[in-house]
C-alpha atoms as an extended CHARMM CRD file, in Angstrom:
* protein
*
       205  EXT
         1         1  MET       CA              0.0000000000        0.0000000000        0.0000000000  PROA      1               0.0000000000
         2         2  LYS       CA              2.8310000000        2.3610000000        0.8690000000  PROA      2               0.0000000000
         3         3  ALA       CA              4.5780000000        1.6480000000       -2.4230000000  PROA      3               0.0000000000
         4         4  LEU       CA              1.3690000000        2.3410000000       -4.3250000000  PROA      4               0.0000000000
         5         5  LEU       CA              0.9170000000        5.7080000000       -2.6150000000  PROA      5               0.0000000000
         6         6  GLU       CA              4.5130000000        6.6570000000       -3.3260000000  PROA      6               0.0000000000
         7         7  ALA       CA              4.0390000000        5.7430000000       -6.9880000000  PROA      7               0.0000000000
         8         8  LEU       CA              0.8660000000        7.8310000000       -7.1930000000  PROA      8               0.0000000000
         9         9  LEU       CA              2.6150000000       10.7870000000       -5.5700000000  PROA      9               0.0000000000
        10        10  ALA       CA              5.5050000000       10.4650000000       -7.9960000000  PROA      10              0.0000000000
        11        11  VAL       CA              3.1220000000       10.4410000000      -10.9670000000  PROA      11              0.0000000000
        12        12  ALA       CA              1.2580000000       13.4570000000       -9.5930000000  PROA      12              0.0000000000
        13        13  GLY       CA              4.5140000000       15.3250000000       -9.0360000000  PROA      13              0.0000000000
        14        14  SER       CA              5.7030000000       14.5560000000      -12.5430000000  PROA      14              0.0000000000
        15        15  PHE       CA              2.3720000000       15.6920000000      -13.9900000000  PROA      15              0.0000000000
        16        16  THR       CA              2.5010000000       18.9170000000      -11.9630000000  PROA      16              0.0000000000
        17        17  ASN       CA              6.0430000000       19.6350000000      -13.1000000000  PROA      17              0.0000000000
        18        18  SER       CA              5.1280000000       19.0610000000      -16.7310000000  PROA      18              0.0000000000
        19        19  ILE       CA              2.1020000000       21.3800000000      -16.4350000000  PROA      19              0.0000000000
        20        20  THR       CA              4.2500000000       24.0630000000      -14.7880000000  PROA      20              0.0000000000
        21        21  SER       CA              6.9240000000       23.7570000000      -17.4590000000  PROA      21              0.0000000000
        22        22  PHE       CA              4.3080000000       23.9450000000      -20.2170000000  PROA      22              0.0000000000
        23        23  GLY       CA              2.7430000000       26.9980000000      -18.5920000000  PROA      23              0.0000000000
        24        24  GLU       CA              6.1000000000       28.7450000000      -18.3580000000  PROA      24              0.0000000000
        25        25  LYS       CA              6.8090000000       28.0080000000      -22.0130000000  PROA      25              0.0000000000
        26        26  CYS       CA              3.3740000000       29.3010000000      -23.0540000000  PROA      26              0.0000000000
        27        27  THR       CA              3.8310000000       32.4460000000      -20.9680000000  PROA      27              0.0000000000
        28        28  ALA       CA              7.2560000000       33.1190000000      -22.4510000000  PROA      28              0.0000000000
        29        29  ALA       CA              5.9410000000       32.5130000000      -25.9550000000  PROA      29              0.0000000000
        30        30  SER       CA              2.9460000000       34.8040000000      -25.3470000000  PROA      30              0.0000000000
        31        31  VAL       CA              5.1450000000       37.5950000000      -24.0100000000  PROA      31              0.0000000000
        32        32  ASP       CA              7.5300000000       37.2070000000      -26.9200000000  PROA      32              0.0000000000
        33        33  TRP       CA              4.6460000000       37.2810000000      -29.4270000000  PROA      33              0.0000000000
        34        34  PHE       CA              3.1500000000       40.3350000000      -27.7460000000  PROA      34              0.0000000000
        35        35  TRP       CA              6.3630000000       42.3450000000      -27.9420000000  PROA      35              0.0000000000
        36        36  ARG       CA              7.1140000000       41.2490000000      -31.4940000000  PROA      36              0.0000000000
        37        37  THR       CA              3.6050000000       42.2750000000      -32.5780000000  PROA      37              0.0000000000
        38        38  PHE       CA              3.0250000000       45.4720000000      -30.6330000000  PROA      38              0.0000000000
        39        39  ALA       CA              6.5310000000       46.7900000000      -29.8890000000  PROA      39              0.0000000000
        40        40  SER       CA              6.4390000000       49.3930000000      -32.6620000000  PROA      40              0.0000000000
        41        41  GLU       CA              2.9450000000       50.5470000000      -31.6720000000  PROA      41              0.0000000000
        42        42  ILE       CA              3.9140000000       50.9030000000      -28.0190000000  PROA      42              0.0000000000
        43        43  ALA       CA              7.0180000000       52.8630000000      -29.0070000000  PROA      43              0.0000000000
        44        44  ILE       CA              4.9220000000       55.2880000000      -31.0760000000  PROA      44              0.0000000000
        45        45  LEU       CA              2.3750000000       55.7560000000      -28.2830000000  PROA      45              0.0000000000
        46        46  ASP       CA              5.1570000000       56.2550000000      -25.7460000000  PROA      46              0.0000000000
        47        47  ALA       CA              6.8420000000       58.8370000000      -27.9730000000  PROA      47              0.0000000000
        48        48  HSD       CA              3.6430000000       60.9010000000      -27.9970000000  PROA      48              0.0000000000
        49        49  ASP       CA              2.8640000000       60.4110000000      -24.2630000000  PROA      49              0.0000000000
        50        50  VAL       CA             -0.5470000000       59.0600000000      -25.1880000000  PROA      50              0.0000000000
        51        51  VAL       CA             -1.2790000000       57.4910000000      -21.8060000000  PROA      51              0.0000000000
        52        52  LEU       CA             -0.4930000000       60.6860000000      -19.9240000000  PROA      52              0.0000000000
        53        53  ARG       CA             -2.4810000000       62.8830000000      -22.2990000000  PROA      53              0.0000000000
        54        54  MET       CA             -5.5240000000       60.6160000000      -22.2740000000  PROA      54              0.0000000000
        55        55  PHE       CA             -5.4220000000       60.4300000000      -18.4720000000  PROA      55              0.0000000000
        56        56  VAL       CA             -5.2230000000       64.2130000000      -18.1420000000  PROA      56              0.0000000000
        57        57  ALA       CA             -8.0470000000       64.6320000000      -20.6800000000  PROA      57              0.0000000000
        58        58  THR       CA            -10.2160000000       62.2480000000      -18.6640000000  PROA      58              0.0000000000
        59        59  LEU       CA             -9.4040000000       64.1540000000      -15.4700000000  PROA      59              0.0000000000
        60        60  CYS       CA            -10.2210000000       67.4980000000      -17.1110000000  PROA      60              0.0000000000
        61        61  GLY       CA            -13.5510000000       66.2340000000      -18.3630000000  PROA      61              0.0000000000
        62        62  ALA       CA            -14.3370000000       64.8710000000      -14.9030000000  PROA      62              0.0000000000
        63        63  LEU       CA            -13.5810000000       68.2200000000      -13.2450000000  PROA      63              0.0000000000
        64        64  VAL       CA            -16.0920000000       70.0590000000      -15.3880000000  PROA      64              0.0000000000
        65        65  GLY       CA            -18.5240000000       67.1540000000      -15.4490000000  PROA      65              0.0000000000
        66        66  LEU       CA            -18.7250000000       66.9370000000      -11.6680000000  PROA      66              0.0000000000
        67        67  GLU       CA            -20.0280000000       70.4870000000      -11.4640000000  PROA      67              0.0000000000
        68        68  ARG       CA            -22.5620000000       69.8050000000      -14.2350000000  PROA      68              0.0000000000
        69        69  GLU       CA            -23.5940000000       66.5800000000      -12.5000000000  PROA      69              0.0000000000
        70        70  ALA       CA            -24.0550000000       68.3880000000       -9.1910000000  PROA      70              0.0000000000
        71        71  ALA       CA            -26.2330000000       70.9510000000      -10.9590000000  PROA      71              0.0000000000
        72        72  ALA       CA            -28.3520000000       68.1160000000      -12.4310000000  PROA      72              0.0000000000
        73        73  LYS       CA            -27.6690000000       69.1560000000      -16.0230000000  PROA      73              0.0000000000
        74        74  PRO       CA            -28.2890000000       66.8890000000      -19.0470000000  PROA      74              0.0000000000
        75        75  ALA       CA            -24.5710000000       66.7020000000      -19.9210000000  PROA      75              0.0000000000
        76        76  GLY       CA            -23.0760000000       65.5100000000      -16.6450000000  PROA      76              0.0000000000
        77        77  LEU       CA            -19.9670000000       63.6400000000      -15.5600000000  PROA      77              0.0000000000
        78        78  ARG       CA            -19.9290000000       60.8150000000      -18.0850000000  PROA      78              0.0000000000
        79        79  THR       CA            -20.8250000000       63.0430000000      -21.0200000000  PROA      79              0.0000000000
        80        80  ASN       CA            -18.0740000000       65.5630000000      -20.3340000000  PROA      80              0.0000000000
        81        81  VAL       CA            -15.5050000000       62.8380000000      -19.7020000000  PROA      81              0.0000000000
        82        82  PHE       CA            -16.2730000000       61.1380000000      -22.9960000000  PROA      82              0.0000000000
        83        83  ILE       CA            -16.3330000000       64.4120000000      -24.9200000000  PROA      83              0.0000000000
        84        84  CYS       CA            -12.9780000000       65.5670000000      -23.5380000000  PROA      84              0.0000000000
        85        85  THR       CA            -11.3280000000       62.1690000000      -23.9390000000  PROA      85              0.0000000000
        86        86  GLY       CA            -12.8380000000       61.6630000000      -27.3860000000  PROA      86              0.0000000000
        87        87  SER       CA            -11.6030000000       65.0540000000      -28.5540000000  PROA      87              0.0000000000
        88        88  ALA       CA             -8.1120000000       64.2060000000      -27.3230000000  PROA      88              0.0000000000
        89        89  LEU       CA             -8.2650000000       60.8350000000      -29.0590000000  PROA      89              0.0000000000
        90        90  PHE       CA             -9.3390000000       62.3760000000      -32.3780000000  PROA      90              0.0000000000
        91        91  THR       CA             -6.5560000000       64.9420000000      -32.1070000000  PROA      91              0.0000000000
        92        92  LEU       CA             -3.9540000000       62.2840000000      -31.3540000000  PROA      92              0.0000000000
        93        93  ALA       CA             -5.2620000000       60.2050000000      -34.2390000000  PROA      93              0.0000000000
        94        94  GLY       CA             -4.7390000000       63.1600000000      -36.5610000000  PROA      94              0.0000000000
        95        95  ILE       CA             -1.2070000000       63.7940000000      -35.2890000000  PROA      95              0.0000000000
        96        96  ILE       CA             -0.0860000000       60.1500000000      -35.2830000000  PROA      96              0.0000000000
        97        97  GLY       CA             -1.8450000000       59.4570000000      -38.5650000000  PROA      97              0.0000000000
        98        98  TRP       CA              0.0370000000       62.2090000000      -40.3770000000  PROA      98              0.0000000000
        99        99  GLU       CA              3.4230000000       61.4810000000      -38.8220000000  PROA      99              0.0000000000
       100       100  VAL       CA              3.3870000000       57.6750000000      -38.8380000000  PROA      100             0.0000000000
       101       101  VAL       CA              0.7650000000       56.2360000000      -41.1610000000  PROA      101             0.0000000000
       102       102  ALA       CA              0.9520000000       58.7820000000      -43.9770000000  PROA      102             0.0000000000
       103       103  GLY       CA              4.6800000000       59.3420000000      -43.4890000000  PROA      103             0.0000000000
       104       104  SER       CA              4.3040000000       63.1040000000      -43.7070000000  PROA      104             0.0000000000
       105       105  PRO       CA              6.7410000000       65.3960000000      -41.9040000000  PROA      105             0.0000000000
       106       106  PRO       CA              5.6320000000       67.1800000000      -38.7320000000  PROA      106             0.0000000000
       107       107  THR       CA              5.3070000000       70.3880000000      -40.7630000000  PROA      107             0.0000000000
       108       108  SER       CA              2.1860000000       68.9480000000      -42.4290000000  PROA      108             0.0000000000
       109       109  ASP       CA             -1.2900000000       69.7490000000      -41.2080000000  PROA      109             0.0000000000
       110       110  PRO       CA             -1.9820000000       67.2200000000      -38.4410000000  PROA      110             0.0000000000
       111       111  MET       CA             -5.0720000000       69.0790000000      -37.2420000000  PROA      111             0.0000000000
       112       112  ARG       CA             -7.1850000000       68.3440000000      -40.2770000000  PROA      112             0.0000000000
       113       113  VAL       CA             -8.9210000000       65.4720000000      -38.4940000000  PROA      113             0.0000000000
       114       114  ALA       CA             -9.1800000000       67.3530000000      -35.2080000000  PROA      114             0.0000000000
       115       115  ALA       CA            -10.7500000000       70.3490000000      -36.9480000000  PROA      115             0.0000000000
       116       116  GLN       CA            -13.8740000000       68.2930000000      -37.5460000000  PROA      116             0.0000000000
       117       117  ILE       CA            -14.3490000000       68.0090000000      -33.7800000000  PROA      117             0.0000000000
       118       118  VAL       CA            -15.7700000000       71.5280000000      -33.7230000000  PROA      118             0.0000000000
       119       119  THR       CA            -18.4590000000       70.5320000000      -36.2110000000  PROA      119             0.0000000000
       120       120  GLY       CA            -19.2560000000       67.2370000000      -34.5060000000  PROA      120             0.0000000000
       121       121  VAL       CA            -19.4780000000       68.7500000000      -31.0420000000  PROA      121             0.0000000000
       122       122  GLY       CA            -21.7660000000       71.4210000000      -32.4660000000  PROA      122             0.0000000000
       123       123  PHE       CA            -24.3860000000       68.7420000000      -33.1030000000  PROA      123             0.0000000000
       124       124  LEU       CA            -24.0540000000       67.5660000000      -29.4980000000  PROA      124             0.0000000000
       125       125  CYS       CA            -24.4600000000       71.1380000000      -28.2860000000  PROA      125             0.0000000000
       126       126  ALA       CA            -27.6160000000       71.5210000000      -30.3340000000  PROA      126             0.0000000000
       127       127  GLY       CA            -28.9810000000       68.3940000000      -28.6730000000  PROA      127             0.0000000000
       128       128  VAL       CA            -28.8090000000       69.8490000000      -25.1530000000  PROA      128             0.0000000000
       129       129  ILE       CA            -30.4870000000       73.1500000000      -26.0900000000  PROA      129             0.0000000000
       130       130  TYR       CA            -34.2390000000       72.9720000000      -26.2220000000  PROA      130             0.0000000000
       131       131  LYS       CA            -37.2170000000       75.2960000000      -26.0530000000  PROA      131             0.0000000000
       132       132  SER       CA            -40.2080000000       74.7110000000      -23.8480000000  PROA      132             0.0000000000
       133       133  ASN       CA            -43.0900000000       77.0430000000      -23.1150000000  PROA      133             0.0000000000
       134       134  GLU       CA            -41.4890000000       80.0320000000      -24.8120000000  PROA      134             0.0000000000
       135       135  GLN       CA            -38.2400000000       79.4600000000      -22.8550000000  PROA      135             0.0000000000
       136       136  ILE       CA            -34.7710000000       78.2220000000      -23.7950000000  PROA      136             0.0000000000
       137       137  THR       CA            -32.6850000000       75.9710000000      -21.5280000000  PROA      137             0.0000000000
       138       138  GLY       CA            -29.3250000000       74.3060000000      -21.8680000000  PROA      138             0.0000000000
       139       139  ILE       CA            -27.2550000000       77.1510000000      -23.3060000000  PROA      139             0.0000000000
       140       140  THR       CA            -24.6260000000       77.0090000000      -20.5600000000  PROA      140             0.0000000000
       141       141  THR       CA            -24.4590000000       73.2230000000      -20.8010000000  PROA      141             0.0000000000
       142       142  ALA       CA            -23.9550000000       73.4350000000      -24.5610000000  PROA      142             0.0000000000
       143       143  ALA       CA            -21.1840000000       75.9850000000      -24.1050000000  PROA      143             0.0000000000
       144       144  THR       CA            -19.5800000000       73.7070000000      -21.5190000000  PROA      144             0.0000000000
       145       145  VAL       CA            -19.6370000000       70.7630000000      -23.9380000000  PROA      145             0.0000000000
       146       146  TRP       CA            -17.9750000000       72.8750000000      -26.6130000000  PROA      146             0.0000000000
       147       147  PHE       CA            -15.4440000000       74.1920000000      -24.0900000000  PROA      147             0.0000000000
       148       148  VAL       CA            -14.5390000000       70.7230000000      -22.8090000000  PROA      148             0.0000000000
       149       149  SER       CA            -13.8170000000       69.5030000000      -26.3370000000  PROA      149             0.0000000000
       150       150  ALA       CA            -11.3550000000       72.3820000000      -26.7610000000  PROA      150             0.0000000000
       151       151  ILE       CA             -9.6270000000       71.3600000000      -23.5180000000  PROA      151             0.0000000000
       152       152  GLY       CA             -9.2640000000       67.8080000000      -24.8030000000  PROA      152             0.0000000000
       153       153  MET       CA             -7.6830000000       69.0500000000      -28.0240000000  PROA      153             0.0000000000
       154       154  MET       CA             -5.2660000000       71.2680000000      -26.1110000000  PROA      154             0.0000000000
       155       155  VAL       CA             -4.1870000000       68.3590000000      -23.9140000000  PROA      155             0.0000000000
       156       156  ALA       CA             -3.7060000000       66.1000000000      -26.9300000000  PROA      156             0.0000000000
       157       157  ILE       CA             -1.4030000000       68.4500000000      -28.8200000000  PROA      157             0.0000000000
       158       158  GLY       CA              1.0100000000       68.4900000000      -25.8910000000  PROA      158             0.0000000000
       159       159  PHE       CA             -0.1940000000       70.9340000000      -23.2410000000  PROA      159             0.0000000000
       160       160  PRO       CA             -1.6520000000       68.7360000000      -20.4690000000  PROA      160             0.0000000000
       161       161  LEU       CA             -0.7540000000       71.1370000000      -17.6490000000  PROA      161             0.0000000000
       162       162  PHE       CA             -2.3890000000       74.0740000000      -19.3870000000  PROA      162             0.0000000000
       163       163  GLY       CA             -5.4650000000       72.0020000000      -20.1870000000  PROA      163             0.0000000000
       164       164  PHE       CA             -5.7510000000       70.8590000000      -16.5800000000  PROA      164             0.0000000000
       165       165  LEU       CA             -5.4570000000       74.4140000000      -15.2730000000  PROA      165             0.0000000000
       166       166  VAL       CA             -8.1140000000       75.6050000000      -17.7270000000  PROA      166             0.0000000000
       167       167  ALA       CA            -10.4380000000       72.7670000000      -16.7020000000  PROA      167             0.0000000000
       168       168  LEU       CA             -9.8930000000       73.4910000000      -13.0090000000  PROA      168             0.0000000000
       169       169  THR       CA            -10.5070000000       77.1990000000      -13.5240000000  PROA      169             0.0000000000
       170       170  SER       CA            -13.6600000000       76.5900000000      -15.5490000000  PROA      170             0.0000000000
       171       171  ALA       CA            -15.0290000000       74.1630000000      -12.9500000000  PROA      171             0.0000000000
       172       172  ILE       CA            -14.4290000000       76.7050000000      -10.1890000000  PROA      172             0.0000000000
       173       173  ALA       CA            -16.0150000000       79.4330000000      -12.3060000000  PROA      173             0.0000000000
       174       174  LEU       CA            -19.1070000000       77.3400000000      -13.0270000000  PROA      174             0.0000000000
       175       175  PHE       CA            -19.4860000000       76.4790000000       -9.3520000000  PROA      175             0.0000000000
       176       176  THR       CA            -18.9500000000       79.9690000000       -7.9670000000  PROA      176             0.0000000000
       177       177  LEU       CA            -20.8900000000       81.8730000000      -10.6340000000  PROA      177             0.0000000000
       178       178  GLY       CA            -23.8700000000       79.5850000000      -10.1630000000  PROA      178             0.0000000000
       179       179  ARG       CA            -23.9030000000       80.4140000000       -6.4480000000  PROA      179             0.0000000000
       180       180  PHE       CA            -23.2350000000       84.0720000000       -7.1600000000  PROA      180             0.0000000000
       181       181  GLU       CA            -26.3570000000       84.3100000000       -9.3220000000  PROA      181             0.0000000000
       182       182  ARG       CA            -28.4360000000       83.1020000000       -6.3920000000  PROA      182             0.0000000000
       183       183  LEU       CA            -27.4050000000       86.1800000000       -4.4110000000  PROA      183             0.0000000000
       184       184  PHE       CA            -29.3530000000       88.3020000000       -6.8880000000  PROA      184             0.0000000000
       185       185  PRO       CA            -32.7950000000       86.7210000000       -7.1170000000  PROA      185             0.0000000000
       186       186  PHE       CA            -34.1460000000       89.6900000000       -9.0700000000  PROA      186             0.0000000000
       187       187  LEU       CA            -31.9730000000       88.6480000000      -12.0500000000  PROA      187             0.0000000000
       188       188  PRO       CA            -33.7500000000       86.1860000000      -14.3370000000  PROA      188             0.0000000000
       189       189  LYS       CA            -32.0620000000       82.8290000000      -14.6010000000  PROA      189             0.0000000000
       190       190  GLU       CA            -31.1260000000       81.3300000000      -17.9140000000  PROA      190             0.0000000000
       191       191  LYS       CA            -34.0490000000       78.9480000000      -17.9230000000  PROA      191             0.0000000000
       192       192  GLU       CA            -36.4750000000       81.7480000000      -17.0970000000  PROA      192             0.0000000000
       193       193  ARG       CA            -35.5540000000       84.0650000000      -19.9350000000  PROA      193             0.0000000000
       194       194  PRO       CA            -38.4780000000       84.3080000000      -22.3100000000  PROA      194             0.0000000000
       195       195  VAL       CA            -38.0530000000       83.8790000000      -26.0140000000  PROA      195             0.0000000000
       196       196  ALA       CA            -39.5300000000       86.5200000000      -28.2530000000  PROA      196             0.0000000000
       197       197  CYS       CA            -41.6170000000       84.6960000000      -30.8260000000  PROA      197             0.0000000000
       198       198  ARG       CA            -43.3470000000       86.5280000000      -33.5930000000  PROA      198             0.0000000000
       199       199  PRO       CA            -46.8790000000       85.3940000000      -34.3170000000  PROA      199             0.0000000000
       200       200  LYS       CA            -47.3730000000       83.7660000000      -37.6550000000  PROA      200             0.0000000000
       201       201  LYS       CA            -49.1530000000       85.8520000000      -40.2090000000  PROA      201             0.0000000000
       202       202  ARG       CA            -52.3050000000       84.3440000000      -41.5250000000  PROA      202             0.0000000000
       203       203  ARG       CA            -52.5660000000       84.1300000000      -45.2310000000  PROA      203             0.0000000000
       204       204  THR       CA            -55.5370000000       85.8890000000      -46.6770000000  PROA      204             0.0000000000
       205       205  PRO       CA            -57.4210000000       83.9070000000      -49.2880000000  PROA      205             0.0000000000
């Protein structure tokens, strides 16, 4: 019985060693394949500080989005984060695309792709502005969306500190100015400003 148990333990140990050796070989092969496949891409991303710029863009969008979320606005935290990060990603795509994929020198126009962000964000801004009962709401939120996209572009082209300071300043301004307006209740709020609508002229038969 003792000999049988020893034999079983020896077989189990041999099987465990073979599994461990196979796992180590697979891990080494996977790591080698990963670096052979993505080494050039990682080098390009590292040269442009993509991780840092995307992180700062996300942080900038969150700073402004937190104030909008606290004010219960349609474009809150997630919307501003995605707009700022998406703008930075489009800008980086334009820069890397011109320098790496197209093989153009840095003196080319790398902002051709990023320039379309202004147009695309304009459609988003139009979506948060709406009229109800002769009143317009969402103008400040739309301006914030447009502003956040500009911050993302600024971070992506290589000015993360400046973009962060602008985002921090704008978040403080939105927070303080909103409270400052409450000190003057006689001033009409944005959502209470009436819209002058001309009555339609009836066509005479």
